[in-house]
C-alpha positions, 0 to 999 in steps of 0.5 A, a space after each residue: 269785471 270783478 272787482 278785486 278786493 284787498 283788505 283792510 282795518 278800521 281803528 276808530 278813536 276814542 269808542 268804549 273809552 271810560 263808558 263815554 261814547 258806547 258804539 257797540 260793535 254788533 252795530 258796528 260790524 253791520 254799518 261796514 257790511 251796510 257800506 258793501 264791506 265783506 269778512 267784517 269782524 271785529 276785535 274787542 270793544 275798542 273800535 277795531 275792525 277788519 275788512 274786505 273791500 274794493 278799494 273803491 269804496 274801502 275809501 270813502 268807508 271814513 268819510 262815510 262812518 264819520 258820519 253814521 257814526 255822529 247822526 246815530 250815535 251823537 259822537 265824533 267818531 275819526 276813522 283810520 284806516 290802513 292795509 294789510 300791506 301797511 299794517 304790515 309794515 307796521 310790525 316790521 319796522 318798530 324801531 323800540 321791538 327792534 332795539 329790544 323793548 320788552 312788548 308790554 310797553 309799545 304803542 303805536 299811533 296810527 295818524 289819520 295824515 302825513 305829517 310834515 316835516 316841519 311839525 315832526 321836528 316841533 315835537 319834544 321829546 323829553 315831553 314824557 321821558 323815560 318815554 320816548 317815540 318815533 314818529 315813522 310816516 303817518 305811524 309814531 311807535 313809542 316805547 312807555 315803561 311805564 304805561 301808556 296811562 300814564 305818559 303825556 305823549 298823548 293822540 290830544 299832543 299829537 294832534 295839536 303838533 302834527 296838525 293830524 289824528 292820531 290813534 293808539 292800539 298797543 303791540 299785542 293789538 296791532 299783532 292780532 290784528 294783521 293776524 286776522 287780516 291773513 
C-alpha cells in the first residue's frame, strides 16, 4: 500500500544571514532528498524548503536535519515545519492585513511549539511601539511600520518569553511559499 504524501514547508532559522551560518541551498535540498522527501525546492537563501513526504517521514525531518546541519556545518539551525493547510490558514488569518495594513509592513514569526496562555499574556504590547503583534496559535503576526530591522520584537525576545523557538518571514515570502506548495 502506497503512503499518502503531503506538502510541507521547512523554515530554518538564522542561516545565510549577514555572512554567518552559511548553508548552500543546494546542500540543504540534497539533505531533504536523502531523507526520502520528494518535490524538494528551496526559495531564496534564507532557509525555506518546500517538499512532499508521508507524515511519518515529515515528523522526523526537524530533528534529523538539525542534527545533520550541526554535524556537517557546525552550527545549530532550528527547523520549523508547516503543512500546506497550516500555511494557508496563516495566509487567511493575518489580523493586520484584514485591518488594512500594507503588506510590506507585515511579518510572521513561526513558532516551533504552542506557547502557554500565561506566556502569551507576559508579552509587552508596548515593547516596540508603533509595532504591533498578535499571537494566534503557533504564529505571531507582526505589523512593523518602521521595518523588521528596527523592531524590538525579535526572535530572542519571543523565544525567551514564550519558551519556544521562533523564525520570522516577511509577508511576501509567506505568500510565495504557499504558492510553491500548490
